[in-house]
N, C-alpha and C positions, 0 to 999 in steps of 0.2 A: 271121082278125083281124091287122092290119098292126102287128108290133112299133115302138114308137116309136123315131125315130134316136136313135143312141148321140150323149151331151153332146160337143161340140166339146173337144177337148184344150185346155188353159190354153196363152197363148201361153208361147212360150221367154223367160227372161229376157233380157234387154240383155247383148252381153258384156263383158265388164270394160273401164273403161279400161286402157290399154295406162300412161297418165300415173302412176296410183293404184299399179296393179301394179309399176312399177318403184320406186315411193316403197315399198311393202312389202317387196320383195325387199332394199331397201337396209339395212333391220332387221339383216339377217343378216350386213353388215361391221361392226355395233357390238360395241364390248366390253363384255358385263355385268359392269358392278364397282360392288358398295358398300362398297367403301371409302372412308371420311370425306373426305378429299381429292376424289375423285370425286363424289362428293353434291355437296360444298360447289361444285364448279365447275359441277355442272351445275344446282343449285339456282340458285346466280348469276344463273345464264343463262336458264332457261326456269321457276323458282321462282314470280316475279309476274306470269307471261302466263296471258292466257286460254287454256285448253285447245281451245277450237273455233278459235283465230287460229292452232295452231299446225299445222306440217306433219305428216304422220302418223307420219315418223320421230322428230320432238323429241316428238310428243304420247305416242307410246310409250315414250321415254325418261324421260319425265315421271312416267309411271305406275310404271315401273321403281324410279324412284329414291326416288319418295314411299311405294312399297310400299303402292300402288292395287293391290290384286291383282285384284280385281272390274272393273275397270275394265282391267287387261291381259286377263282372259278375253274381256271383252266385245270387245275389240281383234281378238285371235284368230280368235275365233268371225267375223269379217268376212271372213277372209282365206280363201284356196283351204287345204281340208286338208293337203297335202303341207306348203305353205308354213307355215302354222300351226305343223305339228307340229318344222318343221327350226329355228323361232324358239324354240318352248319348249323343245327338246331344247339349243339351243346357250347358251341362258339357264343350265340347270342346269350344261351342262357348263364354262362360264366361271365359276361361282360356286364349283363344287367344284373346279374347280384354284387357286384363290385359298386359301392358308393361313389367312387371315382372311377371310372372305366377310361377315363382319358381318349375318349374320341371325338373326333372335330365331324363339323359338318359333311366333307366331303367321304370323311371314314364311313361314318355311318350308310350313307348313301351307295358308297361302293361296296360296303356287305351286303346292302338289299341288292344289289345288282349282281351279288357271287352266287345267289341261291341255287342252287341245283331243281330245277322246276319251277312252281309255285310258291308264292307267299302264303303261308298259312294266317290266319286269324293270329294264332301266339305269335308267330317272327314277327305281324305287323304292331303287335302292342308291345313287344319288346322293342322294336326299331322305333315305336314310338316313347318308350321311356329313354332311351340314349338318347334322341335328337332332343328331347326336352332339356336334358341335362348339358347338351354337347351348343344347343343354341338358345340361347336366354328370350323370354317373349320381349323385351324390349328390341331384340336384334332380328326377327322375325323376318324383316326384309330380306335379309340375306336368303333365308329358305324357299322367301317368295321369289325371287328372282332364277332359283336354282330348280324349283320346281316347273316354273312356266316354263322353260327348257325343257324339264322332261330327263328322264333318265332311261335305263333298261325296261325298270321293273315300276317307276312311280311317275308321275303328273305328265306334264305334256298334254296332247290333244286326244288323247288313247283314253275311250269311255273304262275300262278296264284297269286301266293305270291311273287315272283321276282317282278312281272309287278303292284302289289301294291306298292313295296321296292322303285321302281323305279318312278311310279308317286309321292310317300310322298318327295323324293328325289330332284326330281324336282323343286316339291314347296318350300322345305327349303334350295334352291342354291347349294346342294352338285351335282352337274352335272355332274362333271367327273367321278364320282361315280354310278350316276345315270343312264350312257350309259352301266356299267358296268352291270346293272340289267334289262338295255331294251331287249326286243327280237329282232330277226333279222329284215330287213325292211321288208323282204318277209311278215315276221307271223304279222307286224304291218298292212302292208295293207288288209290280211284277219278278222280282226276284224269287228264285225257288229256294233260295239257304232261308229257312223260317227264322233260326237264331239271330242271323244277319240281318233280315230284315225288321225284327223285334229291336233290337238294339240301334239300327238307324231311325226308327221311328222314336223311340226313346231319348234318343240326341235330341231330335228334332222338337217332340213335343216341349224337352224341357226348355231348352233354348227359346221356345216360342212362348212358354208361360215366363221366363225367366225376363223375355224382352218384353211383354204384357205387362208385369209388374214394376218392369225399371220405366216404362213407357207411362204408366199412370201415375210413380213417381215424380216423374219429370213434369207432366202436365199439373200435378197437385201442388208441386213449386212453382209452376209458371201463376196460377190460377191466386196462391196466395200472397205474391209477389207484385203482379203486376199491376193490380191497382194502387198500391202504392207508389210505384214507379211515376206511373200516368198522373199523379194526383195534382190538382191544380193549387192544393192548400200549402202554401210557401210559409208556412210559418215555421219558425226556429223549431220548435219540438217536432216538425214532422218531418226536419233536415235530416237527422240520423236514420230514422225510419227510412227514409227513401234511400240513403246510400246504401244501408244495408240489402234492401230488397233489391236495388239496383245489381249490387253484386252477389246474389243468389240469382236474378235470371242470367248472368252473363254465363253463369257456371252450368247452364241448360241449354242454353238458347239454340245450339249446334244439334241438339234432339228434339226440337219443338218443328212441330210441323211446318212447311213453308206457309199453306193456307193460314195457318192461326196467325204467325206473326205478320202475315199480308195483311190481315183483316184489323187488327190491332194498329200497325204501324200508320196503313190508311187512314184511320181514324184518327188518330192523336197527330199526325204531321200536320191535320188541318184544324182539330178542336184545340189540341194542347203541345205546339210545337215545342216548348221547355221537356216534356215529357216523352216529347218520341228522342229529343237530343240525350237526355237521360239515358233511355234505352240504348241507343247505337253507339254511347260514349262507352257505357259498360263493357259493351261487347269488343269494341276497338282496343280497352284496355286490356282483356283478357288476353286478345290474340298478340298485341305487342309482349303481356309479360310472358304469355308461352310460347315466345320465338325460339327460345332454344332447348324447348321440350322435347320429346321423343317425334319420331315421324307420324306415327296414327294421331297424333293430338295435332301437329301441325298441320296434316292433310284435312281433317277436320275441321280445322278453323280457317283453313282456307275455303271449303266448299261451303260453310256456313255463308264466310264473307262475301263469296261472289253470290249466294243469292238476296243476302241483305243491301250489297248496292246496288243490283238490278233492282230491287225492290223501289229502294228509296228515287232510283233513276227516275221510274216512271211516276213518280209520287210529285216531285219538286221541279222545277224550273232549271234548265243547264246553268250552269255557274252560278247559282243563286247562293250565298252564304246562310248559316255555315256549312250547309250538307256540300257545297264543292268542295270546300275543306278536308272533310270527312271521305269523301270519295277518293279524293288524292291519295291521303294517305294509305286507304285499302290499297289503290294502285300499286303505290309504291312499295307497300310490303310484301304483294305478289311477285313486285321485279326484284325485290332483295331476293325470294326464294327463288325467283326462275335463274338468277346470274349464280346464286352458290350453285345449285343443280348443273349449271353450265360448267363452273369449272370443275368440280367433282367430277364430272362426266368426261371431259377431255381427254382423249388417248394418251398413255402413257404419264399420267396422272402419279406422281410420287405421294402424293397426301391424301390420297382417297382416302376420307372417314367414315365413309357409307353414311352419314346422318342426313342426306338430301331424300327430300321429296321425288317420286318420280317422274318425268318429263310428261307421262301420258297424264296423272292427276294433275300437275300443273296445269296442262293444256286444257284441260276440263275445264279450272276454276279461272282463265285468265277471263281478264277484262274485255266484255265483249258487248253485243247490241248497243242498248242504250246506255249501259253504264261507260261502255268505250266512248261512244258520242259524246256523251257528256263532258268528257276528259278533255284538258287544255292541249293544244297541239303538243306542244314538247315532251309531255306524260304520254300523250298518244306515240310518239315516235318511239319512247321508250319502250314501251308495252312490243310497237312491232319487232324492234331489236330484239327482247327479250324471247318473244314467239319463236322467231326465225332461230334464234340461237337451240331454243330446247328441241325443234325439227332437226336441226343438225346433228342435236347427240345421238339423234334415235337413227345417224346415216341414210336419212331419207333425201338425199341429196337434190334429186329432181324436184320434189315438193320444196325444200328450203329456196332451191335458188330461184322457182317464180314467185315465193313469195319475196325475197330479194327484189325483185325485179321490179313489184310491186313497190314495195316501200321506197324504192329509187325515184320510183316516177313522181312523190310526193315530197322528197326528200332525197336529192342526190347524193349529196354529203353521206347519209346515214348508210344510203345502198352501197357506196363503194366500199365504206368501212364494212358494213357486213358481207360483202362480197371478198374482202381480204382473211375475215373472220371464218369464212365457208371456206377459201381455197386452205388456210390454217389447219382445220380439223381434216378437209379431205384428204391433205398432204399427209397428217398423224393417224386418220384412220387405215391408211392406204402404206405404211411405213412397215417396209420387211423386218426391223429391228423388231425382235424378241423382248417382250418386257419385262424388267427386272425383277418382277415376282417369279415369271416361268424360267428366268435363266438362271437363279438362285436355287429354283425346285430341282433342277436336271442338273446343275452343276454344269452350266454351258459357259464359254467364253463372252467376254461385256461384249464381242462386234457380233454373237451370235445371229443370223439374218434368216427369213422365210427365203428361198430361192424364188425370185421373180422369171417364171417362164415366160418366152416367148408369147404363148398365147396370153398369159396375164397381163404382160406389158402391153400389148396391142390394145384389149380390154381397157385397162387403167389409160389410157390416151386418148382412146374414143369417149371415155368418160370426160375425163377432164377436159378435153377441146369440147364436148356439147356445152358443158357448164360455161367454158371462156367463150362461146362463141354466144350464147343467150347473153351474157355480161356486155360483150361488144353490143351488141344490138340495143343493148337499152342503154349504151352509154355510159355503163358501169367500171370505169377504170381505176382498178385500186391504184390507191397512193403510193404503195410501197411493193415493185413488182417483185422486191425479193421472195416473198411467198409465193407467187405464182413460179417462181423457177425453182423452186425448194420443192413444192407440189410435183411439179413437172418431174424433177431429180428422182425423188420417191417414188413416182411412177415407173421407172426405169429399173431395169436390170441393171444390177452392181457391176456386171462383168461386161457391158455392151457399152460402147461410145455412143454419141447422139445420132439418131438420122437427120438428115435436113429435112425431110419430108414431115418426120415427126413435131420437128421444131415449128415447121409454117402451119401445120395442123393446129396446134396449140395455140401459139402466139400471133398468125399471120403471115402474110408472105415477107420475106426477109427483107428485101428493099423499101417495105414502107413502113419497117419497124422503127420505135422510137430509140434514141439513141441509150437512152437507161436501161430500157430492156434489152438490147443487144448486147450492149456491155455485161450485163447480169448473166445473161447464159451462154454469150465465151469464155466471163470468167470462170462460172461454174466449168465449165468445160474442160479450161485448162486445170483447175483445181484437181477435177477427175484424173483427168491424165497424168497427173503428178503425183496424185497420192492412193489411187482406189484401181484402175483400169491395167494399170502395169504389174499389179501383184500378181503369182501365180497363184497363193492360197486364196482370192477374190475370185478367181476365174474358176477354181475347183469349187469352190461353195456354189458358185453360180452355174456349177454342171455345165459349162458350154463345151466341154472337150478339146479344148485349145491346147497344145503343147507351145512350148517357150516361143518357138521358133514363129507361129501362127501370132502369140500373145504379140510378138515383138513388132511384126507388121500390121498388125492391127492400133498398136498405140502410136505406129510413124502413120498410119493411116488417120488415125485421128487429129495429129498435130496438122496433118496436110488439108484437112478438110477445114478445121479451126480457119488455119490462114486463108484459105480459099475461099472462107464466108466473110471472112475482115476485106477481105481484097475486094470482092462481090460489092459490099456495103459502101466500101468506100469510093467507090464508082459512083453512086449516087450523093454521098454525102464527103467530099474530097478534104473540107476542113475541119474533119472531126478528130481535135487529138488523142481526144480518150481512145477512139479506136487505132489509132497510129501506136499510141503509146502500149496498148493490149497486143498488139503485132510483136513489136519489140522484146514484150516481156518473154512472148508465149514463145518466141522464139529462143530466145537465152536458155528458159527452160527446156526448150526439145534439144537446144546444144549441150546443155549438162545431161541430160537423159542418154543423149547416141555415145558419151564417153563413160558414166557410170554404168548404164544399165548392166543388169547382171543374168538377162535371159540367154541371153546366146555368147558364146565366145568368139570372137572374131580379132582380126588384126590392129593392134594398137595404133598404128597411121590411122588406119581407115575411122577410127574411134576419132582420134585428132582432127583428122579432116572434115568428120561432119561437124566436129564441136566449133571449128574454127569458122567454115563456112557460115553456119547458122550464127553465130557471134558478130558476125561481117554484116550480114543482112539486117541484125537487129539493129546494129547504129545505126543503118540507112532511114529506118523506121523512127525510132526514140530522136533523131535528127528532125526528121519531115514533122514527128509531133510536137517535137518545142517550135519550131517555126509557124506551126497550125495556131499553137496557141497565144504565140504572140502577135498577129495577127487579130485575134479576138479581143486582147487587152485592152484597147482603147473603148470598146464597148462596155466593161465590167467596172463594176464599182468596188471601191477597197476590200467591202465584204466579201466579194465574189471570186478575189484573187485565190488562187492556190499554186503549187508548184510541185503537183502530182507528176505531169510528166518530166521534169527535170530530178524529181526524188526516184522514179522507177529507172528513168537513165542511170542516175548515180547508183542505186544498188545493184544493177546490173553488173556495172564496171566492176564493181566490189566484190561480187559471186554472192549477191542476196537473191535467192531465190522468191517468187512470190509465193510457194508451196513450203515455207519454212525450212526451206534447203540451202546449206552454206556451200559455195565451191571456193575451198581457202587457196587454190592454185593457182588463181588471176593474178597477175601481177599489177602493181599501180598504175594505170596509165594516165599519165599527165596529158597528153595530146587529146584525147578525151575529155577528160576534167577540166580542160582550158577552154573545150569549146561551148560546156555547158555553162560555166561562169561567162561568156562571151555572148553565149546566147540571152542570158539575165540580163547581163549590163546592156544590150541593146535595145531593152523594152522601153518603150517611150516615156519620156520625164521623169516623173516621181517612182513610177513602177518598178523601174529598176532597182531601186535601193531598198522598196518595200517588198519585192520579191527575194531579193537576196537578203534582208533580215528575216523573212519567213523561212528561209529555207536553214537559215542559221539557227531560227529557233528550235527548229523539228529535232535539227543536227545534236544540237545542246539536249535536245529531253529526250533522246534515242542513247546519247552518252549515261545520261544519271539515271535511266531506268535500272532498279535494282531488282525489280522482280525478272526481268527477261533481260539480264545484261549481254552484252556484246562477245562472243568467242575472244576469247585471248588472240588469236592469231591475225582477229580479224580488227582489235582495238585499235592498232597506232595507224593501220591504212585508212581505217575508217577517220580518224581525227587529220594525218595529212593530206586525205584524199577533200575532205571537207574544206581545209584551209584554202586548198589552191581555187576554192569556188566562191567561197565568204571571205577571203581576208580582207581586214581594213574594216571588216562590220563590228560594230561595238558589239555587237552578242557572242561574238568569236573570240571574246578576249581570255576567257575562262579555257577554251580550248586552246589558244595561244600558248598561256602559260603551261598548260601539259604536255603540249608537244615540245616545247623547250625545255622541260624536265626530261624528258625523253631521250632529248637530242645531247643534254649534259650528261646521261648515261652512258650515251655511245661514246662520249669523248675519251670513257676509260678503257675503249675496246676496239679493237681493231681487227676485222679480218685481211689476213694479209696470202698473198702468191709467191711464190718465189722459185725458180727453178733449181733441182740438186747440181750443184756444179757449174761449169760455164753458161753465160745467156747466149754463147754462139754453139748451136746444133746443127747437127747435118741434113737435108733434107729427108734422106734414109734412114735415120738414126734415134733409137730409139732412146729419150732420157726420162728425166721425172722431174714434175713438179708436188712442191711440197706446198700442204695449206696449213695453214695454222692461226692460232689468234693471239694476237700482242695485246696486254692487258695491264692493267696495274695489278700489285700484290695483293691491294685490298680487295678488286675486282675478282681476283682468282680464286681468294676465299669465298667468297659470296655467291656466285656466279654459276658454279658447279660446271664446268665446261665440259665435265663428263659425260652429260645428261645426253651431249647431242652424239655419242658416240654408241649410245646403244637404242634399241626401239622399245624398252622399258618406257611404259607410261609414267611409271612411278619414278624414274631413275631421276628425275627432279624434283621430288621434293612433292608435297600433296599439291592436289589440282582445287581452285576455284569452283564455283557454281559455272557452267558454260551457257545457260540459258535451254532456252526448247528446242531451239532450232537442230537439223540436223545436219554435219559437216560431213564433207568429201573432200579427199583431196586426189590426186590424179596421180597415175603411176603406178599403182596398187601400194599407196604408203602406207607401213604398217606403224611407223614410229619417226621419230628425231633423225637417225641414222639414215633409213629410206629417204628422207626431205633432204636430209644433206647432199645425199648419192645423186636425186634426182637434180639437184640445183646443180651442182658441179658437171651433169653429163649436160643439161641443156647449155649450159655456158659454153662449153669446151667443145662438143662435139661439131660445130660448125668449123671450127679452126685445126682441131687433132682430133686424131684416130686416139680413142682412148682404149688402152688393151688391160687395164686391172685398175682399181681402185683400193687401197688397201687401208685400212683403218686403224687410229692406236686404239688402243684396250681402253674402256670405259674408267680404269682407275689409273689414266695416267697423272703424272706428276707437271708440273710446270717446269719450265728451265730458266735459270736467269738469261737475261737478256745485255747487251755493253750498256743500256739504258739504266742507270741505278733507280729500283723501286718499281721497275718493269718486267714482266715474264713472258714466257712465251709456252703456248699449250700448242701442239700438234694433231691435227685433226687427222689428217691423211695423209697419203702419198699417193698420186696416180704416175701409171708408168704410160705416156702419151707417143705419139709420133706426129710430126706435123703434115699435115695435109697438101702441102705443095710451100714452093721456096716464097711464095706472097704472104706465108704468116709471117708477121712483123709483133705481136703480142699477143701474152694472155690475157683474154679480155676481163673484165670486172666479174665476179664471182658474189650470188647473194647469197644470204644466210639469217634466219628468225634468230634471235637472242631473246631469251624469256628472261621475264623482271617479274616484279608484283610492286603495286604500288597500292594508295588508299581502297581504289576500287576492283583491286582482285589482280589475278594474273594478267599478263600483256607479254605478246609477243613485240617486238621490234626489228622490222629487218636493217642490215647491214651490209654494206658492200664494199668489195675488193677495189682497190687501185688497179689498175692495169700494170703489168709486169711486161716491159720492152726486152723482147729477144733477137735474135736473126738466125735465119737460116742459110746455110751454106751450103752450096754446091757440090763443092766436094772440098777435101781435105779439113774435114772437120776432124778434131783433136778424138779420142775415147773418152767416154763417160768416169769419171771417177771409179775407179774399182781400188781395194786393196783385201789381202788374205784371199788372194786367189787359191783354190783349190781344183784340180785338174785331173781326172781319173779318166786314162785312156786304156782302153779294152777289146782287144786283137779277138775275134771271134773264127777261129781257122776248125772247127768242129766238122763243117760238110763240106769243108774243103776236099777231100780225097772222094767224097759222094758225087757232089755235082757241082764243086769248084767254086762253092760261095765262099767268099773273104770278105769280111767287115770288120770295123773300127767305129766302137762306138765311145764317144767323149763328152764328159759331165762335168761341169765346173760351175763351181758356186764361189759368192764373192761376196763381200760387203761391198756395197755401191752397184754397179750393173755391169755385169760378166758381159766383156767385150763381143764383137763379132768374130767369128772364127777366123779369119783373115789374120784381125789382131791379136787374135790370143795365139794362135800356135804359125808354126813358119812349113806352111806344105809345100813340100820338093816336086815342081812339075814335070820333072825329071826321074824321077824315082822308078827303078824297075818295076814295083807294083805300084800302078795309076792307082789314082779315085775315080771311079766311073759315074758315082751319083753321091751327091748328099743330100741327107735328108734333115732338117731341121727342127722337126716335129712341133711342139707348141710354140719353140721360140723362146724368147728370154719371159722366166716368170717371177713374179716378186713373193719370196716365199714367208717374210718377215718385218716389219718395219721397228728399228733400234732409235728409240728415244731417250734413253738413258747414258747414252756415252757422251763424250764431246759434240760431237756430230750427229745431227738427223740423217741416218742414212738406213739405207732397206738391204736385206739380204737376197740374192736372187741366186738363180740358177740357169741355166741353159743344158740341152743335151743334142748331141748330132748323130746321127746315125751316118758312116761313111760305107760304103759301097765299094769294094778294091777288085782289081782286075785279078782274081784268082786263077784263070786260064792261064794266065802269063805262067803260074806259079807249076801249074801242071804240066805246061809244056816243055819247063825248063829240062835238060838231061841229069842239072844236078844241084845242088843246095840251092837256095833263093834266100837273102836276107833281108828283112825287113827292118827298118828302122823307126820307130815312132818320131812323129813329129815333134820337134821341140819347143818351148814356150817362148812367146816373145815379151808377156810381161815377166816384169823384172819380180823376184823375189815370191816368183807363185811356186805352190807346192804340188808335184807332180808323182802321180801313182801308175804304173805300167802294170797291165793284167793280160792274161792270155788264158787257154785251156789245155790242159796236160792230161789226156785220158778223162776227157770229159769233167773234169776239176776245175776252178778257177784258181790259177795260180798268180801268185803278185812276185815281178821281175826287179833283179836286181840291176839292170841295163836296158835302156831302152832300146832292146835289138831282140829279134828272134829267127831264127834261119830254118827256113821251109825247104821241102825238096819231096824226090821219088826216085831215088838209089834203087829200091828195090819195089818198087810198082805198087809200093804205098807208102801212103804219107808218113816222112819221119821230123820231127818236130825238134828243135835242139834250141835250148834257151842258154843263152852265156851270161855268166859262167856255169857249169852244173859243177858245184861244189863239191856233192855227195853222190857218188856212183853207185851206190849201193841200193836205193830203191830202184833206178833204174835195171839194176839186178837182178831184184829180186819181181820185178813185174815182167821182166822179158821170162824168166822161169814161170812164172803163172801162165802166162799168155800161150807158152808152149804147151804144159801140161792142159789147159782149155781146148788147144786145138785137136792134141790128140783125141781126147774126150769126145769133141765133137765127130772126129772121124770113127772113132769106135762105134758110137751110137747109127751114126749112119750107115755102116756097114751091116749093123745089126738088122737095120729096117729092112733092107734091100732094097731094088727098084730103083723108081724115079722118085728125086723129093719133090714134095709138094709143093702145088703153085702158091708163090707169095704173093703180098700186095706189091712190093719193090718191083717184083720179075713185069707187073702189069702197068704201073701208073710211074711216069714220069713227068720232070721238068718243059712244059708245051715249047715246042720249036719257037713259033711267034708268040711272042709274050704280049697278051693285051687282056683287058678286063675282061671280056667275053670267054676269052681261052681259059682264064681262071676261072669264071663261073662256073665251066663245063667241067672242069676238073674236080673241083672241091663239090660238086652235084654226084658224081661217080664215086668221090671216095665215102660219101655220107652214107649212099646207098649199098656199098658192095660189101658182100659177106665176107670178103677177105680182110676188111678192115674193122676193127674191136675199139670204137670208141664209149667213154663215159658219159654220163649225163650230163658233167659240166663240162667236157669235151665238145659235144655234140651244141652245148648251147654257145658254146664260143665260136665254133663254126659258123653257126646259123648268122653270128652278128658280124663275122668277119663277110660271110654274104652279102648281106643286107648293105655293108658299107661299100663292097663294090658294085652293088648294082644300083646303088642310088649315086655312084658316080657314072654308070652306064646309063640308065634311063632315066636320072632325075635332073634336080635341077642344079645340083652340086658338080664341080669341075672333075674330069677322070683323075683316079688316082694314078701317081708316078709310078714308073713302068720298075722300081727297083723297089715300093712299096709291096706289088704286086708279086714281083719277084719272090720279095721276103715271106708273104701270106702262104703263097703256092709252096716253098722250100717248107715252111713249119708243117704244115697238113702232111707233104711227103714224108718227111720224118715221124709223126704220129703214126704213118700209116705203117712204116715199116718197123 
């Protein structure tokens, strides 16, 4: 069998671009410096540039100066190996030649990892030199921690990397640390590199000789001084000598072999206790005096202390003095070091100074064995707590939990406290919030978080549930379950609502859950629903891929689930006022969310329905919560009294949400406030007065809170609402005085509504309502009433601090004018059809009134019509007046009085109108073509233009009758005049009358059309018609039309100048002649024209006109410009909405007018 042919070798890579090679070689000519001046110069030149647009040389420089060593490595790996090695070696050489290379620990390690290939001996030597400058020997703990984790080229657990780290550390003079990374001597002897082998042998030999010499010196000091320390001679002459010898021994005792100390200590504790005490005291004093020294010294002291304490514990009886006191001092010193390390190692600790002993070093030196057993129980408990905390700092949660359970068996209180610490650290360790240092380094936002995926979330829940089950089984219930709830929340994705199964896995079955735990969970759930889960940026950062609609449904489901959990829990705890109150609060927040949510646009009525529905349900829960609390009061002491259920109800009525949200559109609900007072007043005995006083104190404190003041639009309502509940209570005297002051301000301001004209109006008649402020002259100067006629937030002057709450107002309110418009609409809509609201200008001037010293500032003119004949008044209208008192801005609501009106079913007089100006235009241009004839009537007036029947005399017996009347938009208010003697609007109306053009065409002779005459006195009337397609003003209200020669003839009376007619006739004759000549020249039949094809439909309806317009749009005979096509499409859509949509069909006259317009354009 013939073997298959070998595969073809891959094509050779293309030769390198000489230009690129030259650019890369140019890097060798650079001077690599991180001197601050050089850095600034390079950053000014390159810092803001896009690296992709830079040359190879500049891009490498940018990577170097910004310390982006990973990118430096990427650049080097793209170069030929020899060139990359030369550049790397030069970079190291230039840096080490600089006395201040300006490199940090991470820079040195990053440079090492950027090496193309392997680190050479020269590389390691230079890296060691850089490291010695970057990391002081006294701060080598940073280097220890970093090398323990390992990098791409140094440290860790790989033997080759550990050897490289040792060589770098030797070069950097970190000799003690270097020895921990060197392999055993037997492995060094097996190295093939003779030079390296000899260097390492020499280092170890030198170190060994130095250590031997140091050991001999220590033993010499020991031998020379120990005799004096343990001497039994107590003479004064020997006192100074003993003190000097004790100090000398203390300095070297940590380096003396344990068996040497043990032998001496065993002898002198029996034969010379005083000498033994001097020896131990000297060491203890040394430890105490060096407690602020460097970490290696303190670590060495702790190790020696543990040795000495364990030796003593085996030589003396437990509790024997003074040894027991010494032993406790040593244990306390260890515990203080352990506590310091615990505080410094806490996650997200912003004050981590790094000068702490490593947890593993502390655990190795912890009191244990005979030393631990000899300590009093209280000290042992503290040691247990410290040991458990140290274990926690290493994130060994399973091991720490087991130890906490053991401690809990001996001391339940300590176990519970440790369980809380455990949960706090667990939560912080699993906190997805990025540390501040990392955020600053990468310029990330303050709320930057690590996304918690569903898999991570499940693992977190499993871990937390396992620990909680262990604590529950051991009876270790945390005193404060807030830490548990916080840990649970941190374990969750920020973008996911809680699942009931997860809650029960961590906290146990819902039905058996204690009230404090249940309240904490549901409160956190409500808080997240209001602040976190509804935000789209949270959903995006959580990588959920939810859109706005899905997020809206998730939030609604979250609120529904929370309410179901409360109702389910209440089934077993029906008397829980906290759960009932929480349900009310949750529903109020849900209602605000339904109204103000910006996720999905929906019908405002639907929003309002959701808002009202949730608030009505909330009132029921609040009321039940207050009743449940009242049943509990007889069992409470005075110190246990609370007004939480009543205060939550009160805040909900005022629009103060639980999540720092304000709904400023809620009116004052006196009925509900009175119900709160009745609930408090009905409490048994003295409890009623005590609770009302407690409520008053809380209200007073809130009103005087300068750090978080009440919103100006809420302040007065807060005061007035509180007075409904706490009236007559001594603690409300200050509130009552302030409220009286505000009411006095209102005595100089009055909101007023009045009818424009007679108060008797027709049932189907439009009329006007004038809204104004009656005020004193002084108040007019101070109050700046023009601010309510603008949405400019600065119109009323500077604003005070509004506190931390986020305020919302209903109806999409953007400012004061929008708020006034909403108030007017809400108050009047039940009684009137509001056609328009015309506001005065913000710079309006006040008008004098009949009362001396008082003025009127007009705000708005409302064009309305009564809904039916039952309307008998203009209801009160509310408005917020803005003032300033000693506590800052405040908005005080004022309400207008009712204005009585009468709606007449018939015989109502026209509304006042003057300066009536009428323009009548007869459009006869299409009469000879299709018989279309229309009369347009436009009227303006100061006041309200009357109805057409009241404006003009329309003769029903006229030869040319009216077939249809199109009122267009009806009465329109164009301007509000506030500067004349009366407050009057300028209005306008437009009608189009479709006339019977067929009668004119059918007549054998001329037909006269006489314009309708005005009924209004002193009206100015202008008559117009078209002559030769030109609009002409007539001197008399008469037009003669007819077809004596089968063509339209229009005669306006009188024709004062015949010459234009003669000239026009001559032009027409010449034009006809030209057309005839041209047509003869063309010969044959005339081409097909649009007017020969398209005609007005015989049966005119919407469907017929739609078909006509579509044919015109698609016909090649019809030439339309772009703007005309857009206009035709708009007409099509309007007709289609009438035929197929929810709107009513268009009148036949309008359809005919549209069809005629486009037939004209087509022809």
